[in-house]
Steps between C-alpha positions, in 0.01 A plus 500: 500500500740455209869451559695733268877503477638665811587862432838565655750780472672354194169527313466875555688811396492808726651719230394645166304302244313178562715190546311331216349778287162412346449456129209610285306180568584477872202483738355822635389533861293774662593547868245690709654654812803723552606385846790271586312188386413650161846644438698190595263274307556729201878482548493120495274488193713755314822312566337181371411652165147633546365835385352669809257786549436615857181682597468670838258743655798676658875462528750538782506856638786655695357823633415499875162658431401251227347157570749219477425158358458214746827360363679816616344506846582134563769415752669284233695285744541159341340238722449129477122451520286553691611862549505676835152643438380143550208478255621228263303190598391308188709183484513471118592864453756482780675203339533688171602821677799329658632412154427848365680665791816293460519577127464871577753485786781380275428755228481792744819368661671500162391858438624607844833323441579718198612842634377690194162327496459523876548875486273549198217275621520584871535134601725392787553190708454570871461284809133430572430396861185323614419492871268272698320517833557130571756241386450415134474129582176571685333629182477228235423744217793729581736205546399361161545841339847543652609156377373580150690829502818321598453257210404766244847632422470841666830641612621591848261294711566518874282410794568613855384706795817707452306690232291663773802678649677547167210703357422692822158339539350542847476153661217623721281508187489124541708371209682176582608363162614634162662421169632709213604465139608733222199633315446728200383844615364720223466877480165483324494854360840451344433148377165583342664780302776260394252230397297745290812614313615140462183367333484804272859440394407141419217616275188510717229744394353674806147643479305689769145368494237377745337167425155450653288187508559126484789413266317189387240716326757746358763249400432485126474879470822560694689238306391651168575855612851414619573214256553279805520122499448493877428727796658508847292639786740643759265756655503412871176597671336572166474123463161545665374663181734382226493134602152492651663392827300610803749341739750785451539730799747757631745461785546863601850582615690802628864592545675778683815624330769613744846642445759223533827694475643402840451843659186439707550129570753234394456438131289192432676282243280189515130431454341413836159330513253310714244300305131582540436130560693510828352823640172534685346707219520334159461837326794663679867409496850644529674602179817710486667526162789716373357628171826655387798675658291763677145373555366236739147368448304437820195268483285309495127464456298257287131590526281272284205654318593861577471701176523855640833677465436725797775403744732769636795504737245579773265208429469267802636195315795699368582634846470146632729379222769753589471424871532126432812550289656732761441243772666239281786731396525778764748713303211593272360729769746762373409450134403797282249467219625573149381855428444449127315168516417402861213257454380248242189287478370258244276204423671166456309301235386184681269220394295226664715215368809719492708545185339416168735413214297306247328514165140623503283194556172636363416440135409789273260525213227264380757255367657450842839633394777495761602839635843642419516696827759402760458641850769603748351681799415463868863517619409674826818657635731272299503638147872576512582170672316288241570721196730297274355168613146600407625647173659164412168322544314769306742462211443124499122542501517757219717272289265209563190702412648639177620158385157356572320772305737477203470123498121528487527755218727268300260213559209708372699595190586135444138392534391773261761392245389138519134595452592723206684214328207271553 
């Protein structure tokens, strides 16, 4: 993986035009995918002087009866990997993901620290508490993760059993250890709307279109049609088709949305979780997250390979999920579902070797030309957590690919000139 300059807050502008507006000869990039990965990648490219066109089959919807994008359904609690759904296992991907998450943490933190931006983007810093059924020192993986979190620069770290009483967790559930830190919590509906307006203001062209087939075989046609020097594939589960990657699979999830106004139970102000890795069922965990001032998300489920979107509030696993969360946090027994939007389900885009951020490795054409496609998919439930970090690597790979292609073109011109003189 290439090592581009680290994209930090100083390199981005959350207002108005692009930080470094492109010129006539600036590179042009086609981004496929209108979720959080596609939009934030576009933001980074735009602010670094690229022309950007974004293609998406659909865009964020805000009507309760309309399907929402996976990026909207996501919990969007920033987590240091692996996330509480516990499916991030590839060592190489995990090492990169830790860097991506820290880059994203500091940028989300900067957004949340600006009152105007925080309000517009729906991003806030809240305590995020992680509970354990045995002392952390008895689990080498969790101990290592905690030590890395402490060294990562996150704010507000505190470890102590006092968090059990402080957050009204029932000790009879079996929790014996805990730590917390401040974490970006994102209102995904609000932030997706903000991101769409932001990239448009910076000059992105947004086109509704469905791309079918392997990008490797369509690359030349797409590049000619959109005058693109390079293509970014940020399509999530569609990586199966567009990248010819049969290791992609869904992690089906579901969330109950309950009213969190303090009337039916004490208002929950912190995220409260138990990792799937420390429960008896690796597909079920505890996930309580204040979405905004009035809604609490209750989860969680991570069912690998389940494509059907047929869960309801009465499905056995959803009832089990609610019961588990009520046993952990008894005050939830009085919770009332949000009447307008009580239940959400979606398919996290997972992958066999976890997140893929790399240039297409397959050659195209009879001449063995290198592909100009850069992939960014397979984020599982961590698209928001890795967002700006992945975008930084994508930008570096795009820059590298374009320089390589232009260098080859100049070399060909030089060789032709020499032959002509001879």
